[in-house]
N, CA, C and O atoms as a printed pandas DataFrame, in Angstrom:
     atom_number atom_name residue_name chain_id  residue_number  x_coord  y_coord  z_coord
0              1         N          MET        A               1    1.837    0.048   20.908
1              2        CA          MET        A               1    1.491    0.984   19.875
2              3         C          MET        A               1   -0.066    1.152   19.897
3              4         O          MET        A               1   -0.816    0.204   20.134
4              5         N          LYS        A               2   -0.469    2.333   19.653
5              6        CA          LYS        A               2   -1.987    2.580   19.615
6              7         C          LYS        A               2   -2.240    3.324   18.324
7              8         O          LYS        A               2   -1.439    4.132   17.854
8              9         N          PHE        A               3   -3.409    3.003   17.774
9             10        CA          PHE        A               3   -3.863    3.665   16.551
10            11         C          PHE        A               3   -3.840    5.185   16.713
11            12         O          PHE        A               3   -3.407    5.901   15.811
12            13         N          ALA        A               4   -4.318    5.687   17.889
13            14        CA          ALA        A               4   -4.354    7.087   18.132
14            15         C          ALA        A               4   -2.997    7.766   17.931
15            16         O          ALA        A               4   -2.935    8.932   17.544
16            17         N          ASP        A               5   -1.958    7.065   18.185
17            18        CA          ASP        A               5   -0.592    7.561   18.025
18            19         C          ASP        A               5   -0.225    7.747   16.566
19            20         O          ASP        A               5    0.722    8.459   16.234
20            21         N          LEU        A               6   -0.989    7.097   15.698
21            22        CA          LEU        A               6   -0.674    7.099   14.253
22            23         C          LEU        A               6   -1.513    8.074   13.423
23            24         O          LEU        A               6   -1.378    8.130   12.201
24            25         N          ILE        A               7   -2.389    8.850   14.101
25            26        CA          ILE        A               7   -3.245    9.809   13.346
26            27         C          ILE        A               7   -2.402   10.766   12.583
27            28         O          ILE        A               7   -1.457   11.352   13.109
28            29         N          GLY        A               8   -2.750   10.922   11.331
29            30        CA          GLY        A               8   -2.024   11.754   10.354
30            31         C          GLY        A               8   -1.005   11.009    9.538
31            32         O          GLY        A               8   -0.467   11.569    8.583
32            33         N          GLN        A               9   -0.709    9.744    9.879
33            34        CA          GLN        A               9    0.243    9.002    9.156
34            35         C          GLN        A               9   -0.394    8.055    8.170
35            36         O          GLN        A               9   -1.579    7.742    8.285
36            37         N          THR        A              10    0.388    7.586    7.185
37            38        CA          THR        A              10   -0.091    6.559    6.291
38            39         C          THR        A              10    0.189    5.247    6.903
39            40         O          THR        A              10    1.294    4.968    7.369
40            41         N          ILE        A              11   -0.877    4.397    6.898
41            42        CA          ILE        A              11   -0.771    3.018    7.355
42            43         C          ILE        A              11   -1.257    2.081    6.258
43            44         O          ILE        A              11   -1.897    2.515    5.300
44            45         N          PHE        A              12   -0.962    0.837    6.397
45            46        CA          PHE        A              12   -1.349   -0.163    5.408
46            47         C          PHE        A              12   -2.412   -1.060    6.012
47            48         O          PHE        A              12   -2.200   -1.637    7.079
48            49         N          VAL        A              13   -3.554   -1.189    5.347
49            50        CA          VAL        A              13   -4.583   -2.071    5.836
50            51         C          VAL        A              13   -5.011   -3.069    4.821
51            52         O          VAL        A              13   -4.997   -2.772    3.626
52            53         N          MET        A              14   -5.407   -4.290    5.259
53            54        CA          MET        A              14   -6.020   -5.227    4.328
54            55         C          MET        A              14   -7.458   -5.300    4.744
55            56         O          MET        A              14   -7.782   -5.738    5.848
56            57         N          VAL        A              15   -8.310   -4.873    3.864
57            58        CA          VAL        A              15   -9.715   -4.835    4.076
58            59         C          VAL        A              15  -10.389   -5.562    2.909
59            60         O          VAL        A              15  -10.453   -5.020    1.805
60            61         N          PRO        A              16  -10.868   -6.721    3.123
61            62        CA          PRO        A              16  -11.433   -7.557    1.957
62            63         C          PRO        A              16  -12.486   -6.805    1.145
63            64         O          PRO        A              16  -12.556   -7.036   -0.063
64            65         N          MET        A              17  -13.294   -5.940    1.705
65            66        CA          MET        A              17  -14.273   -5.211    0.971
66            67         C          MET        A              17  -13.668   -4.193   -0.011
67            68         O          MET        A              17  -14.337   -3.775   -0.956
68            69         N          MET        A              18  -12.382   -3.787    0.215
69            70        CA          MET        A              18  -11.640   -2.948   -0.665
70            71         C          MET        A              18  -10.899   -3.779   -1.706
71            72         O          MET        A              18  -10.933   -3.472   -2.897
72            73         N          HIS        A              19  -10.229   -4.832   -1.247
73            74        CA          HIS        A              19   -9.595   -5.757   -2.128
74            75         C          HIS        A              19   -9.232   -7.034   -1.397
75            76         O          HIS        A              19   -8.725   -6.930   -0.280
76            77         N          GLU        A              20   -9.437   -8.191   -1.909
77            78        CA          GLU        A              20   -9.292   -9.462   -1.216
78            79         C          GLU        A              20   -7.885   -9.733   -0.747
79            80         O          GLU        A              20   -7.693  -10.288    0.335
80            81         N          ARG        A              21   -6.877   -9.350   -1.545
81            82        CA          ARG        A              21   -5.500   -9.806   -1.237
82            83         C          ARG        A              21   -4.438   -8.645   -1.175
83            84         O          ARG        A              21   -3.287   -8.885   -0.812
84            85         N          GLU        A              22   -4.815   -7.484   -1.508
85            86        CA          GLU        A              22   -3.830   -6.408   -1.526
86            87         C          GLU        A              22   -3.985   -5.420   -0.357
87            88         O          GLU        A              22   -5.098   -5.057    0.024
88            89         N          TYR        A              23   -2.830   -4.992    0.207
89            90        CA          TYR        A              23   -2.884   -3.966    1.204
90            91         C          TYR        A              23   -3.217   -2.626    0.550
91            92         O          TYR        A              23   -2.866   -2.379   -0.603
92            93         N          GLN        A              24   -3.861   -1.817    1.263
93            94        CA          GLN        A              24   -4.256   -0.466    0.798
94            95         C          GLN        A              24   -3.526    0.568    1.627
95            96         O          GLN        A              24   -3.407    0.395    2.840
96            97         N          HIS        A              25   -3.036    1.626    1.028
97            98        CA          HIS        A              25   -2.414    2.751    1.749
98            99         C          HIS        A              25   -3.576    3.660    2.125
99           100         O          HIS        A              25   -4.356    4.068    1.264
100          101         N          VAL        A              26   -3.688    3.970    3.388
101          102        CA          VAL        A              26   -4.646    4.905    3.884
102          103         C          VAL        A              26   -4.027    5.891    4.832
103          104         O          VAL        A              26   -3.032    5.562    5.477
104          105         N          ILE        A              27   -4.562    7.081    4.948
105          106        CA          ILE        A              27   -4.100    8.039    5.930
106          107         C          ILE        A              27   -5.120    7.964    7.122
107          108         O          ILE        A              27   -6.330    8.093    6.931
108          109         N          LEU        A              28   -4.616    7.767    8.259
109          110        CA          LEU        A              28   -5.444    7.651    9.462
110          111         C          LEU        A              28   -5.845    9.047    9.947
111          112         O          LEU        A              28   -4.976    9.867   10.243
112          113         N          HIS        A              29   -7.157    9.328   10.031
113          114        CA          HIS        A              29   -7.647   10.571   10.505
114          115         C          HIS        A              29   -8.307   10.548   11.862
115          116         O          HIS        A              29   -8.366   11.574   12.541
116          117         N          GLY        A              30   -8.796    9.419   12.260
117          118        CA          GLY        A              30   -9.439    9.310   13.574
118          119         C          GLY        A              30   -9.579    7.903   13.987
119          120         O          GLY        A              30   -9.557    6.971   13.184
120          121         N          VAL        A              31   -9.731    7.766   15.326
121          122        CA          VAL        A              31   -9.934    6.460   15.936
122          123         C          VAL        A              31  -11.146    6.491   16.872
123          124         O          VAL        A              31  -11.253    7.362   17.736
124          125         N          GLU        A              32  -12.038    5.548   16.693
125          126        CA          GLU        A              32  -13.175    5.443   17.556
126          127         C          GLU        A              32  -13.239    4.065   18.153
127          128         O          GLU        A              32  -12.464    3.201   17.742
128          129         N          TYR        A              33  -14.115    3.806   19.097
129          130        CA          TYR        A              33  -14.271    2.524   19.729
130          131         C          TYR        A              33  -14.558    1.400   18.727
131          132         O          TYR        A              33  -14.125    0.267   18.940
132          133         N          GLY        A              34  -15.284    1.695   17.635
133          134        CA          GLY        A              34  -15.616    0.630   16.695
134          135         C          GLY        A              34  -14.790    0.541   15.449
135          136         O          GLY        A              34  -14.946   -0.393   14.662
136          137         N          GLY        A              35  -13.897    1.512   15.251
137          138        CA          GLY        A              35  -13.131    1.438   14.000
138          139         C          GLY        A              35  -12.289    2.711   13.758
139          140         O          GLY        A              35  -12.029    3.503   14.663
140          141         N          LEU        A              36  -11.885    2.856   12.502
141          142        CA          LEU        A              36  -10.956    3.917   12.109
142          143         C          LEU        A              36  -11.562    4.786   11.019
143          144         O          LEU        A              36  -12.279    4.301   10.143
144          145         N          TRP        A              37  -11.260    6.084   11.087
145          146        CA          TRP        A              37  -11.633    7.017   10.030
146          147         C          TRP        A              37  -10.412    7.162    9.190
147          148         O          TRP        A              37   -9.353    7.513    9.711
148          149         N          VAL        A              38  -10.509    6.901    7.869
149          150        CA          VAL        A              38   -9.382    6.923    6.980
150          151         C          VAL        A              38   -9.623    7.680    5.677
151          152         O          VAL        A              38  -10.763    7.821    5.235
152          153         N          GLU        A              39   -8.534    8.169    5.061
153          154        CA          GLU        A              39   -8.590    8.690    3.754
154          155         C          GLU        A              39   -7.914    7.733    2.842
155          156         O          GLU        A              39   -6.782    7.317    3.088
156          157         N          SER        A              40   -8.637    7.353    1.720
157          158        CA          SER        A              40   -8.068    6.427    0.812
158          159         C          SER        A              40   -8.231    6.916   -0.649
159          160         O          SER        A              40   -9.336    7.173   -1.127
160          161         N          GLU        A              41   -7.117    7.024   -1.301
161          162        CA          GLU        A              41   -7.191    7.526   -2.715
162          163         C          GLU        A              41   -7.988    6.558   -3.596
163          164         O          GLU        A              41   -8.716    6.987   -4.491
164          165         N          ALA        A              42   -7.848    5.243   -3.338
165          166        CA          ALA        A              42   -8.620    4.243   -4.145
166          167         C          ALA        A              42  -10.144    4.444   -3.842
167          168         O          ALA        A              42  -10.937    4.423   -4.783
168          169         N          LEU        A              43  -10.548    4.624   -2.647
169          170        CA          LEU        A              43  -12.019    4.809   -2.393
170          171         C          LEU        A              43  -12.425    6.178   -2.856
171          172         O          LEU        A              43  -13.561    6.344   -3.301
172          173         N          THR        A              44  -11.545    7.194   -2.777
173          174        CA          THR        A              44  -11.942    8.543   -3.238
174          175         C          THR        A              44  -12.285    8.456   -4.748
175          176         O          THR        A              44  -13.296    8.999   -5.194
176          177         N          GLN        A              45  -11.409    7.752   -5.531
177          178        CA          GLN        A              45  -11.654    7.659   -6.996
178          179         C          GLN        A              45  -12.916    6.870   -7.295
179          180         O          GLN        A              45  -13.664    7.190   -8.218
180          181         N          LEU        A              46  -13.143    5.811   -6.480
181          182        CA          LEU        A              46  -14.361    5.008   -6.633
182          183         C          LEU        A              46  -15.617    5.871   -6.371
183          184         O          LEU        A              46  -16.599    5.811   -7.111
184          185         N          ILE        A              47  -15.552    6.623   -5.358
185          186        CA          ILE        A              47  -16.694    7.501   -5.014
186          187         C          ILE        A              47  -16.946    8.574   -6.075
187          188         O          ILE        A              47  -18.080    8.815   -6.487
188          189         N          LEU        A              48  -15.849    9.210   -6.503
189          190        CA          LEU        A              48  -15.991   10.226   -7.573
190          191         C          LEU        A              48  -16.555    9.609   -8.832
191          192         O          LEU        A              48  -17.450   10.189   -9.447
192          193         N          ALA        A              49  -16.070    8.471   -9.229
193          194        CA          ALA        A              49  -16.562    7.795  -10.457
194          195         C          ALA        A              49  -18.025    7.427  -10.269
195          196         O          ALA        A              49  -18.842    7.644  -11.164
196          197         N          GLY        A              50  -18.364    6.864   -9.095
197          198        CA          GLY        A              50  -19.741    6.494   -8.849
198          199         C          GLY        A              50  -20.730    7.628   -8.804
199          200         O          GLY        A              50  -21.892    7.439   -9.164
200          201         N          THR        A              51  -20.318    8.777   -8.383
201          202        CA          THR        A              51  -21.252    9.946   -8.321
202          203         C          THR        A              51  -21.174   10.792   -9.570
203          204         O          THR        A              51  -22.032   11.646   -9.789
204          205         N          GLY        A              52  -20.146   10.571  -10.408
205          206        CA          GLY        A              52  -20.016   11.293  -11.671
206          207         C          GLY        A              52  -19.446   12.710  -11.415
207          208         O          GLY        A              52  -19.451   13.566  -12.300
208          209         N          MET        A              53  -18.972   12.917  -10.215
209          210        CA          MET        A              53  -18.410   14.280   -9.856
210          211         C          MET        A              53  -16.962   14.332  -10.349
211          212         O          MET        A              53  -16.226   13.346  -10.305
212          213         N          ALA        A              54  -16.578   15.551  -10.832
213          214        CA          ALA        A              54  -15.179   15.757  -11.235
214          215         C          ALA        A              54  -14.304   16.147  -10.128
215          216         O          ALA        A              54  -13.089   15.959  -10.175
216          217         N          ALA        A              55  -14.928   16.711   -9.088
217          218        CA          ALA        A              55  -14.148   17.222   -7.885
218          219         C          ALA        A              55  -15.018   17.224   -6.671
219          220         O          ALA        A              55  -16.229   17.420   -6.768
220          221         N          SER        A              56  -14.452   17.022   -5.585
221          222        CA          SER        A              56  -15.216   17.016   -4.274
222          223         C          SER        A              56  -14.236   17.214   -3.178
223          224         O          SER        A              56  -13.025   17.116   -3.377
224          225         N          LYS        A              57  -14.758   17.494   -2.009
225          226        CA          LYS        A              57  -13.903   17.455   -0.790
226          227         C          LYS        A              57  -13.517   16.034   -0.619
227          228         O          LYS        A              57  -14.331   15.156   -0.906
228          229         N          THR        A              58  -12.310   15.736   -0.165
229          230        CA          THR        A              58  -11.845   14.365    0.028
230          231         C          THR        A              58  -12.693   13.627    1.095
231          232         O          THR        A              58  -12.763   14.044    2.251
232          233         N          PRO        A              59  -13.302   12.574    0.685
233          234        CA          PRO        A              59  -14.117   11.818    1.665
234          235         C          PRO        A              59  -13.280   11.021    2.682
235          236         O          PRO        A              59  -12.251   10.441    2.334
236          237         N          LEU        A              60  -13.723   11.006    3.892
237          238        CA          LEU        A              60  -13.156   10.196    4.960
238          239         C          LEU        A              60  -14.103    8.992    5.161
239          240         O          LEU        A              60  -15.319    9.169    5.242
240          241         N          VAL        A              61  -13.556    7.800    5.239
241          242        CA          VAL        A              61  -14.367    6.624    5.316
242          243         C          VAL        A              61  -14.187    5.912    6.605
243          244         O          VAL        A              61  -13.061    5.811    7.093
244          245         N          PHE        A              62  -15.228    5.415    7.180
245          246        CA          PHE        A              62  -15.136    4.721    8.469
246          247         C          PHE        A              62  -14.946    3.227    8.192
247          248         O          PHE        A              62  -15.782    2.616    7.527
248          249         N          LEU        A              63  -13.867    2.634    8.688
249          250        CA          LEU        A              63  -13.624    1.199    8.578
250          251         C          LEU        A              63  -13.845    0.531    9.919
251          252         O          LEU        A              63  -13.028    0.703   10.824
252          253         N          PRO        A              64  -14.919   -0.225   10.079
253          254        CA          PRO        A              64  -15.121   -0.892   11.329
254          255         C          PRO        A              64  -13.964   -1.953   11.518
255          256         O          PRO        A              64  -13.452   -2.557   10.575
256          257         N          TYR        A              65  -13.625   -2.106   12.795
257          258        CA          TYR        A              65  -12.491   -3.044   13.109
258          259         C          TYR        A              65  -12.753   -4.416   12.574
259          260         O          TYR        A              65  -11.815   -5.080   12.133
260          261         N          HIS        A              66  -14.015   -4.890   12.590
261          262        CA          HIS        A              66  -14.274   -6.259   12.189
262          263         C          HIS        A              66  -14.129   -6.441   10.686
263          264         O          HIS        A              66  -14.157   -7.573   10.203
264          265         N          GLN        A              67  -13.969   -5.313    9.906
265          266        CA          GLN        A              67  -13.722   -5.432    8.481
266          267         C          GLN        A              67  -12.238   -5.394    8.147
267          268         O          GLN        A              67  -11.864   -5.670    7.007
268          269         N          ILE        A              68  -11.384   -5.060    9.107
269          270        CA          ILE        A              68   -9.969   -4.950    8.851
270          271         C          ILE        A              68   -9.270   -6.292    9.201
271          272         O          ILE        A              68   -9.258   -6.725   10.353
272          273         N          LYS        A              69   -8.703   -6.915    8.177
273          274        CA          LYS        A              69   -8.020   -8.192    8.411
274          275         C          LYS        A              69   -6.666   -7.922    9.027
275          276         O          LYS        A              69   -6.317   -8.600    9.994
276          277         N          TYR        A              70   -5.867   -6.967    8.529
277          278        CA          TYR        A              70   -4.544   -6.599    9.001
278          279         C          TYR        A              70   -4.394   -5.108    8.953
279          280         O          TYR        A              70   -5.054   -4.423    8.172
280          281         N          ALA        A              71   -3.513   -4.608    9.802
281          282        CA          ALA        A              71   -3.045   -3.243    9.691
282          283         C          ALA        A              71   -1.583   -3.171   10.039
283          284         O          ALA        A              71   -1.104   -3.855   10.944
284          285         N          MET        A              72   -0.871   -2.322    9.299
285          286        CA          MET        A              72    0.570   -2.219    9.512
286          287         C          MET        A              72    0.973   -0.770    9.488
287          288         O          MET        A              72    0.382    0.039    8.772
288          289         N          ALA        A              73    1.941   -0.452   10.241
289          290        CA          ALA        A              73    2.615    0.835   10.239
290          291         C          ALA        A              73    4.082    0.619   10.081
291          292         O          ALA        A              73    4.578   -0.446   10.449
292          293         N          ALA        A              74    4.834    1.607    9.534
293          294        CA          ALA        A              74    6.295    1.437    9.367
294          295         C          ALA        A              74    7.022    2.024   10.514
295          296         O          ALA        A              74    6.604    3.020   11.104
296          297         N          SER        A              75    8.123    1.396   10.830
297          298        CA          SER        A              75    9.053    1.910   11.870
298          299         C          SER        A              75   10.156    2.623   11.129
299          300         O          SER        A              75   10.183    2.600    9.899
300          301         N          GLU        A              76   11.075    3.261   11.849
301          302        CA          GLU        A              76   12.216    3.941   11.206
302          303         C          GLU        A              76   13.286    2.961   10.760
303          304         O          GLU        A              76   14.147    3.325    9.958
304          305         N          LYS        A              77   13.259    1.716   11.258
305          306        CA          LYS        A              77   14.227    0.697   10.920
306          307         C          LYS        A              77   14.130    0.321    9.450
307          308         O          LYS        A              77   13.026    0.111    8.946
308          309         N          LEU        A              78   15.227    0.231    8.767
309          310        CA          LEU        A              78   15.252   -0.118    7.334
310          311         C          LEU        A              78   15.061   -1.637    7.175
311          312         O          LEU        A              78   15.747   -2.402    7.852
312          313         N          ALA        A              79   14.199   -2.070    6.350
313          314        CA          ALA        A              79   14.008   -3.489    6.044
314          315         C          ALA        A              79   14.448   -3.810    4.610
315          316         O          ALA        A              79   14.079   -3.087    3.685
316          317         N          LEU        A              80   15.198   -4.838    4.418
317          318        CA          LEU        A              80   15.768   -5.220    3.124
318          319         C          LEU        A              80   15.123   -6.554    2.703
319          320         O          LEU        A              80   14.964   -7.477    3.502
320          321         N          SER        A              81   14.760   -6.608    1.409
321          322        CA          SER        A              81   14.208   -7.851    0.866
322          323         C          SER        A              81   15.320   -8.863    0.585
323          324         O          SER        A              81   16.229   -8.595   -0.200
324          325         N          GLU        A              82   15.240   -9.998    1.218
325          326        CA          GLU        A              82   16.232  -11.084    1.004
326          327         C          GLU        A              82   16.104  -11.551   -0.423
327          328         O          GLU        A              82   17.118  -11.847   -1.055
328          329         N          LYS        A              83   14.903  -11.630   -0.957
329          330        CA          LYS        A              83   14.713  -12.114   -2.328
330          331         C          LYS        A              83   15.392  -11.191   -3.332
331          332         O          LYS        A              83   16.054  -11.633   -4.271
332          333         N          ALA        A              84   15.197   -9.847   -3.093
333          334        CA          ALA        A              84   15.767   -8.880   -4.016
334          335         C          ALA        A              84   17.274   -8.876   -4.023
335          336         O          ALA        A              84   17.902   -8.569   -5.037
336          337         N          PHE        A              85   17.875   -9.232   -2.848
337          338        CA          PHE        A              85   19.292   -9.239   -2.731
338          339         C          PHE        A              85   19.878  -10.680   -2.868
339          340         O          PHE        A              85   21.061  -10.918   -2.627
340          341         N          ASP        A              86   19.006  -11.600   -3.258
341          342        CA          ASP        A              86   19.364  -12.980   -3.508
342          343         C          ASP        A              86   20.138  -13.652   -2.293
343          344         O          ASP        A              86   21.174  -14.302   -2.429
344          345         N          VAL        A              87   19.487  -13.404   -1.074
345          346        CA          VAL        A              87   20.063  -13.946    0.091
346          347         C          VAL        A              87   19.343  -15.224    0.491
347          348         O          VAL        A              87   19.702  -15.848    1.489
């Protein structure tokens, strides 16, 4: 699997600068040698609040690979929670 194959899809990333322990949903927009260009609703809201703007074009943020702890994409195969089904 290559990141370039996932452009346009939502992936899950764990980036400590965004949150220490929670995965973030991001839309992958581009792949470069040093990292990924992503769209993140959480970062968009942070940027809008920080600038005091009510509306803006959606920002794309560059995440260097060394800042990404984990990245996940979903397959078509259904996963069931053993805990939820008491297995």
